C-alpha positions in Angstrom: 63.6 104.8 130.0 63.2 106.5 132.9 60.5 105.0 135.3 56.5 107.2 135.9 56.0 108.4 139.2 52.6 107.9 140.6 50.6 108.5 143.9 48.3 106.4 145.2 45.9 108.4 148.1 43.8 106.0 150.2 43.1 106.0 153.9 43.0 102.6 154.0 45.9 100.9 154.5 44.5 97.4 152.8 43.8 99.6 149.4 46.3 101.3 149.6 49.2 99.3 150.0 47.1 96.5 147.3 47.3 99.3 144.2 50.5 100.0 145.0 52.0 97.0 145.2 50.6 96.3 141.3 51.7 99.2 139.9 55.7 98.4 141.8 55.3 94.9 139.7 54.6 96.5 136.1 57.8 99.1 137.4 56.3 102.2 138.6 57.6 104.2 141.3 54.9 104.5 144.1 54.3 106.9 146.8 51.4 106.9 148.8 49.6 108.9 151.6 46.4 108.1 153.9 44.7 111.4 153.1 43.8 114.6 151.2 46.1 116.8 152.7 49.2 114.0 153.1 49.1 113.8 149.2 48.8 117.3 148.4 52.1 118.0 151.1 53.9 114.7 148.7 52.7 116.5 145.5 53.4 119.3 145.9 57.3 118.6 147.0 57.6 115.9 144.4 56.8 115.4 140.7 54.5 112.6 139.6 53.4 111.3 136.3 49.7 110.3 137.6 47.4 110.2 140.6 45.2 107.7 142.1 42.5 108.4 145.1 40.1 106.6 146.2 36.6 109.3 146.7 35.7 108.8 150.5 38.4 109.4 153.2 37.9 112.0 155.8 38.4 115.7 155.9 39.2 115.8 152.3 37.5 113.4 149.6 39.1 112.6 145.7 37.2 115.1 144.2 38.5 117.9 146.4 41.7 116.6 146.2 41.2 116.6 142.7 40.7 119.6 141.8 43.8 121.0 144.3 45.8 118.6 142.2 44.7 120.1 139.4 45.5 123.6 140.4 48.8 122.7 141.0 49.5 120.7 137.5 46.4 120.7 135.6 48.2 118.3 133.2 48.7 115.1 135.7 45.7 112.7 134.9 44.0 112.2 137.9 42.2 108.5 138.3 39.5 108.3 141.2 37.5 104.7 141.8 34.0 105.2 143.5 31.9 102.7 145.6 28.7 101.5 144.3 25.9 103.6 143.7 28.5 107.0 143.3 27.6 108.0 139.9 26.8 111.4 140.3 30.0 111.5 141.9 31.9 109.8 139.4 30.4 112.3 136.9 31.1 115.3 139.2 35.0 113.7 139.2 35.2 113.5 135.4 33.3 117.0 134.4 36.4 118.5 136.6 39.2 117.2 135.3 39.5 113.5 135.8 40.6 111.1 132.8 38.4 108.6 134.3 36.7 107.2 136.8 36.3 103.1 138.0 33.6 101.1 140.3 35.3 99.5 143.7 34.9 95.8 143.1 36.5 93.1 143.0 38.2 93.5 139.6 39.6 97.1 141.0 42.8 96.2 140.7 43.3 94.5 137.4 41.0 97.4 136.3 43.5 99.9 137.7 46.6 97.6 136.1 44.7 98.1 132.9 43.5 101.8 132.8 47.0 103.1 133.7 48.9 102.4 130.6 46.4 104.6 129.0 46.3 107.4 131.6 50.4 108.0 131.0 50.0 107.9 127.6 47.7 110.6 127.6 50.4 112.6 129.9 52.8 111.0 127.5 51.3 112.9 124.7 50.3 115.9 126.7 54.2 116.8 127.2 54.8 115.9 123.6 52.4 118.3 122.3 53.4 121.3 124.5 57.5 120.8 122.6 55.7 121.1 119.4 56.1 124.0 117.5 52.5 126.0 115.5 53.1 123.5 112.8 51.6 121.2 115.1 48.6 123.3 116.4 46.1 121.0 114.7 47.1 117.8 117.1 46.9 120.6 120.3 43.5 121.3 119.2 42.3 117.5 118.6 44.0 116.6 121.8 42.1 119.4 123.6 38.8 117.9 121.8 39.3 114.1 122.1 38.2 114.1 125.5 34.8 115.5 124.9 31.6 113.2 126.2 29.6 115.9 127.5 26.8 114.3 129.4 25.7 112.7 132.5 22.2 111.5 131.7 22.1 107.4 132.8 21.9 105.8 129.1 25.2 107.9 128.8 27.3 106.6 132.0 26.5 103.1 130.8 28.4 103.7 127.5 30.6 105.9 128.8 31.8 102.7 131.4 31.1 100.3 128.5 33.3 101.8 126.0 36.0 102.3 128.9 36.0 98.4 129.3 36.2 97.6 125.3 38.7 100.5 124.8 41.7 98.5 125.1 40.6 95.8 123.5 41.4 95.1 119.7 37.8 94.2 119.3 35.5 95.6 116.8 32.7 98.0 117.8 29.8 98.5 116.0 28.0 101.8 117.1 24.5 102.6 115.6 22.4 105.4 116.5 20.4 108.2 114.7 22.2 110.7 112.3 23.6 113.2 114.9 24.0 111.6 117.7 27.6 111.4 118.1 28.7 108.2 116.8 31.9 109.2 115.1 33.0 111.0 118.0 32.3 107.4 120.2 34.8 105.9 117.8 37.5 108.5 118.4 36.9 108.3 122.0 36.9 104.2 122.4 40.5 105.3 119.9 42.2 108.1 121.7 41.5 105.7 125.3 43.2 102.7 123.8 46.7 101.5 123.4 46.4 103.1 119.6 45.8 106.5 120.3 49.1 107.6 119.2 48.7 105.3 115.9 46.6 106.7 113.1 42.5 107.5 113.2 41.3 106.5 109.5 37.4 107.1 108.6 36.0 106.4 105.4 32.6 106.9 104.5 30.8 103.6 103.1 28.1 105.8 101.7 30.1 108.4 99.8 31.8 106.4 97.6 31.0 105.3 94.1 30.7 101.6 93.9 33.5 100.5 91.4 36.0 102.6 93.5 35.2 101.2 97.2 37.7 98.2 96.6 40.6 101.0 95.7 39.5 103.4 98.9 39.7 100.4 101.7 42.9 98.2 100.1 44.8 100.8 97.8 45.8 99.7 93.9 49.0 99.2 91.9 49.8 101.8 89.2 48.0 100.9 86.1 45.6 98.3 87.5 42.9 99.8 85.6 41.9 102.8 83.8 42.9 105.8 85.2 45.8 104.1 87.8 48.6 106.6 86.8 50.5 105.9 90.1 50.2 103.3 92.9 47.4 104.2 96.0 47.7 103.5 99.4 44.2 102.1 100.7 42.4 103.4 104.2 43.4 99.8 106.0 47.3 100.2 105.2 46.4 104.2 106.6 45.6 102.7 109.9 48.2 100.3 110.2 48.8 100.6 114.1 45.8 102.0 114.5 42.1 102.3 114.2 40.0 102.3 111.3 36.2 103.7 110.9 34.2 101.9 108.4 31.4 105.1 108.5 27.7 104.2 107.6 29.2 100.7 107.0 25.2 99.8 105.6 25.8 101.9 102.8 28.6 99.5 101.3 27.8 97.4 98.5 27.1 93.8 98.6 30.4 92.9 96.6 32.4 95.1 98.6 31.3 93.1 101.9 32.9 89.4 100.8 36.3 91.2 100.3 36.4 93.1 103.5 35.2 90.4 105.7 37.9 88.6 104.8 40.4 91.3 105.5 39.2 91.7 109.1 39.6 88.4 109.8 42.6 86.8 107.7 44.3 90.7 108.8 46.2 91.0 105.6 44.6 92.6 102.2 45.6 92.8 98.7 45.7 95.5 96.8 43.9 95.6 92.8 46.5 94.7 90.9 48.7 93.0 93.1 50.3 89.7 93.6 51.2 89.7 96.9 49.3 89.8 100.0 49.9 92.4 103.0 49.9 92.1 106.5 47.9 94.9 108.5 47.5 96.2 112.9 44.0 97.9 111.9 41.0 98.0 114.9 38.0 97.9 113.1 35.1 100.2 114.3 31.7 101.0 112.3 28.9 102.7 112.6 25.5 102.5 111.4 22.3 104.9 111.7 20.0 101.5 109.9 18.8 98.5 111.5 21.3 96.2 110.0 19.1 92.7 111.0 16.6 94.5 108.8 19.3 95.0 106.3 19.9 91.5 106.8 15.9 90.5 106.5 16.0 92.3 103.1 19.5 90.8 101.4 21.2 93.9 101.9 24.1 93.2 104.2 25.5 89.8 105.0 25.3 87.6 108.6 28.6 86.8 108.7 29.8 90.2 108.5 27.3 91.3 111.0 28.8 89.2 113.5 32.3 89.9 112.8 31.5 93.4 113.3 28.8 93.3 116.1 31.8 92.2 118.6 30.5 94.9 120.9 27.9 96.7 120.0 27.3 100.6 121.0 23.6 102.2 120.8 23.4 105.9 121.3 20.2 107.4 122.6 18.5 110.3 120.5 18.9 113.5 121.9 15.0 113.4 122.8 16.1 110.5 125.1 18.6 112.4 127.4 17.0 115.6 127.7 18.7 116.3 130.9 22.0 116.5 128.6 20.7 119.4 126.5 22.2 122.0 129.0 25.5 120.7 129.3 25.7 120.3 125.2 24.9 124.0 124.8 26.9 125.6 127.5 29.9 123.3 125.4 29.1 124.6 122.3 28.9 127.9 123.6 32.9 128.2 124.4 33.6 126.1 121.4 32.0 128.5 119.4 33.3 131.4 121.3 36.8 130.5 120.9 36.2 129.9 116.7 34.5 133.2 116.2 36.0 135.5 119.4 33.5 136.3 120.7 32.1 136.4 124.5 28.6 134.8 124.9 28.4 133.9 128.6 25.4 131.5 128.5 21.3 131.2 128.5 18.6 133.7 129.1 16.1 132.4 131.7 13.6 130.6 129.3 15.9 128.7 127.1 16.3 125.9 129.0 12.2 125.3 128.7 12.5 126.2 125.2 15.0 123.7 124.3 14.1 120.6 126.3 10.5 120.9 124.5 12.1 121.1 120.8 12.5 116.8 119.8 15.9 117.4 118.3 15.1 115.3 115.1 18.8 116.0 113.7 19.5 115.1 117.3 23.2 116.2 118.8 24.3 117.5 115.2 21.1 120.0 115.0 21.8 121.5 118.7 25.3 121.9 117.2 24.2 124.2 114.3 21.6 126.0 116.0 23.8 127.0 119.0 26.2 127.9 116.6 24.0 130.1 114.6 22.7 131.4 118.1 26.5 132.5 119.7 27.1 134.4 116.5 24.1 136.7 116.4 24.2 137.2 120.1 28.2 138.0 120.1 27.9 138.5 123.6 26.2 138.7 127.1 23.5 135.9 127.4 21.3 133.7 124.6 17.9 135.2 124.2 15.0 132.6 123.2 14.6 134.3 120.0 18.4 133.5 118.9 17.1 130.1 118.5 15.2 129.1 115.2 13.1 126.1 116.6 9.4 125.2 116.2 8.3 122.1 117.9 6.8 120.4 115.1 10.4 118.8 113.8 13.1 119.9 111.2 10.5 119.7 108.1 8.0 121.9 109.3 10.7 124.7 109.6 10.9 124.8 106.1 7.5 123.4 104.3 5.8 125.7 102.6 8.5 128.7 102.4 9.4 128.3 98.8 12.3 130.0 97.1 12.9 133.4 98.3 15.4 136.2 97.7 18.2 135.8 99.7 18.3 132.6 100.4 21.5 130.6 100.2 21.4 127.6 97.5 22.0 125.2 100.7 18.8 126.4 101.9 17.3 126.2 98.6 18.3 122.8 97.8 16.7 121.8 101.4 13.7 123.3 100.9 13.4 121.3 97.4 14.3 118.1 98.9 11.4 118.6 101.1 9.3 119.6 98.9 9.7 116.6 96.4 9.6 114.0 99.3 6.7 115.2 100.4 5.3 115.0 96.9 7.1 111.3 96.9 5.0 110.6 99.8 8.4 110.2 101.6 10.0 107.7 99.2 13.6 108.0 98.6 14.1 105.8 95.3 11.6 108.1 93.7 12.7 111.4 95.2 16.1 111.0 94.4 15.0 109.9 90.7 12.9 113.1 90.7 16.5 115.2 91.8 18.5 113.7 89.5 21.0 112.0 92.1 21.5 108.8 93.6 19.9 107.4 96.7 23.5 107.5 98.8 23.4 110.8 98.2 20.0 111.7 98.9 20.6 110.2 102.5 23.5 112.2 102.9 22.1 115.5 102.1 19.3 114.3 104.6 22.1 113.6 107.0 23.3 117.0 106.3 20.3 119.0 106.5 19.0 117.6 109.5 16.2 116.2 107.9 15.4 113.2 110.2 16.9 109.9 109.8 16.5 107.5 107.5 14.1 105.5 109.3 11.7 109.3 108.6 11.5 108.4 105.0 10.9 105.0 103.4 12.4 103.1 100.6 10.4 102.4 97.4 
């Protein structure tokens, strides 16, 4: 295999040579530079697969070097390391295209050694993707979107650093937070920053499946295993082999399936429904929940041993109302997304929008924000978005619809949302009673609450 070429930039001889030695031992070709200007002269002459640079350097700092490198070749991953207390600089670097940043401490060399492999995998994927034909446009879009991790709030920076630390392992990660906070995005971020990034990412929504089908969906079944099993079925575990399996809304998994899930995780093998022989699988497990699993354990709805097996690492995502400094950045990101999708040319926000958006409590979190920005972009088409383009009140999602009633011109979704709101109000926000009155299951009702951004499950009581 052709050797990868890495450029290491640092004005301190000892650090520059220490990093170079670590990389050469791993089999990489390494060139070095003692400053940004020297680095650019070398970079323009030779081809590199990765650039690693310190931030603090005379004449040209690491972020300025990053911008110069990206101007020559935007596809080359750039890894920057900073001293303690320079998080703002690191955030700027990430926003300008750095693959990642690392804190300069006693373990810097070990962190570089681990991170370089993932950065070079990203480089390989970019090069490979450019060679694909139009049938693989979906992969290109996924590659473009998978690094979207917008925000610089202190809590989000802690999460970013933590997920960078755990992404390279195969340990299970439990991701919790209110509905709409971006739990699946974090799960995908972990997968695409892991050594499994070229493997499959498979998701199963534990709340959306009938109880009698969950085992078949997880482990697959053999033809004839039960009535209706007219052919062999590959389960999610097998489909995710050598990749990552996301167990979405794990709190909704029935107790009857939890024991078998625990065994599959511990033994790293599954048995298809109706099958005789166990099948070994190599799967990294991620799980999400918008409910308090410890409280579910106390209620007898969730197994204690499964909880501790899933909770090797725990990421708790803050609601949007606790990271309002990220709202404008998120809005700008979504404006770009919906401009691309709809061939529009909205350029930003009018004065007054920021205050309006930050005054709102966002009960539906980022999912609600995305929906509102999409509506505003489509209504605006070009130029700046006016505050009136945002359909917001400060009283929460239910206040927007309460008392509206059915009207001609409403969509089916709007009518259904109105019916759910009024039924919940009538039942004192008790899900079991409301679901019975609506003629649907409690699980379906929860899905509808998430779909219409009607707050979190904690806003609506069980009987």
